[in-house]
N, C-alpha and C positions, 0 to 999 in steps of 0.2 A: 628565726626568720626563714631559714632554708626549709624547715619542716612545714611551715605555713604555706610556702610556695608549692611544695610537692603535693600537699593536701589539696590546695586549690586547683592545681593542674589536673590531678586525678579526678576530682569532683566534676570539673568541666568536661573531661574526656568521657566519663561514664554517662553524664547527662546528655552529651551530644550523640552518643551511640544509641541511645534509646529513643531518639526523635527522628526516625527516618521519614522522608517525604518522597512522594512520587510525582513525576510530571506527566504521567499518563500510563495507559495499559501497555504492557509488553506485547510483542507479536502473538504470544501464546494466549493472551487474554482477549484478543480480538475475536468477534463473532465469526462463525463460519456459516455458509449457507445451510438452511434447514435447522439451525439451532437457535436458542434464545439469546438475546443480547445480554452482555454482562449487566449486572445490577447497577443502576445509576441513581443518583439523587438529584432532584431539581425539577425543572419544568417540562422535560420531555424524556423520551426513552432512548435517545441516541448515545452510543458509546463515546468515551472521551478521546478515542483515537479512531481513525478510519479503519474499517475492516479490510483484510487483504483481498486482492483479486486472485482468484484461483483458476489457473489455466487447466483445461482438460488436455492431457498429454498422454498418448499411448494407453488409453483406458484408465489412467490414474489422474491425479491432480498434482500440480506444481504451483507454488506461490510465486506470483510475479515479483521481481526484485524491488526492494523498497526505494522510494524516491522522496525528496523533500516535499513537505505538505503543510498546509494551514487548515485547522479544523476547530469547530466549536462543538463542544460536547454537551452532555445532558445537564450539567450544572450551570450552563449559561456562560462558562468561561471558555477561553480558546487558547490555542497554542500553535506556533509555527515550529516545525522541526526541520532542520537542515541535515542532509545526508551527503556523504562523500559519494562521488559517482561510482557506479558499479562497473567492474571490468566485464567486457562482453563475454569472456570465458566463464564467468560466474553466474550469468543469467540463464534462466530456463530456455531451452532450444525447442522450437516448434516448427514442424514442416507441414506443408499442405496448401491447398487453395483457400482454406478458411481456418479460423482459430475460434474455438469455443471456450468460454470462460464463465465463471460464477461469481456473484457478488451478493453479500448478505442483506444489504439495505435496499428497500423498494424505492422506485422513483428516480434512479440514477440515469443520467444521460452520459454515454461514453464516447470519447473521441480518441483515436489513435494517431499519434504523430510518428511517422516512419522516416528513418534516415538510413541510407545505405551504409552497411558496416564498413565498406571499403572507402567511403567518402567520395566515391565516383557515382555520378548519377544524381537524380533529383529527389528532394524530400517530398513527402506526400502526407495527406491527412485523410482519414477514413472514419466515418461514423459507424458505431456498432448497431447491429440489429437486435432488438429485445425479443427473446424467444418465450419469455414468461417464466414464472417461478424462480427468478433470480439468475436465469441462464441468458447468455448473450452470445453473439457471433460476429466476427469480423470476416468479411469476404474480400478476397484479393481483387475481384472485379477487373478493372483495367490497369492495375499495378503491374509494372514490368517484373519479370522473373528476377530473382536475386535474393540476397540475404540482407535483412533490415533489422536495425535496432528500433524497437517499438516502445514508445512511452504511451501507455494506456491510462487515461484519466477519467474518473467518474466525477461528474459535477452534481453536487447536491446543495441544498440550502446551508448545510453545516460546513461546507468547504469542498475541497478536492481530495479525492482518494486515488493517487497514482501508483502505477507499478510498471516495471520494465521487463522485457523479454526479447529474444531474438527470433525472428520469423523468416524462414526460408521458403520462398514461393518458387515452386518448380517451373521449369520451362516447358 
């Protein structure tokens, strides 16, 4: 009887190891601006997870910190992913009167919700300006100088693609 239980347990263990499933693409599988989308099956060509928002920082790029999202992918199925909040120290830091960023999917409308890092002062919301070719810009405009935690969100028919960063607007 003991040998039968050991054999059964081993069979189940081996069978379980060979049937991995995935709930979506990892961050490395997400499309980047100027590249092709990952292969999908189904009724459209959209990836199963939102692409990252890539900030233009000091001549290079930094990916905006991940945030919870809901998204419908190419197969017609969807998922909501909850993330633990990012520590401000771990987010990309951007300085200047404006912030440029890139996004791989066409037709996105971006809104930035800004909250002072010190929690003193007022929250604000800013719409991004589309520059074309997947490039966008946020302008400080009438925002008060200071350091803000920004949640930048793309609205698309498939869902929302958010990312976070810290923006310091000079005085």
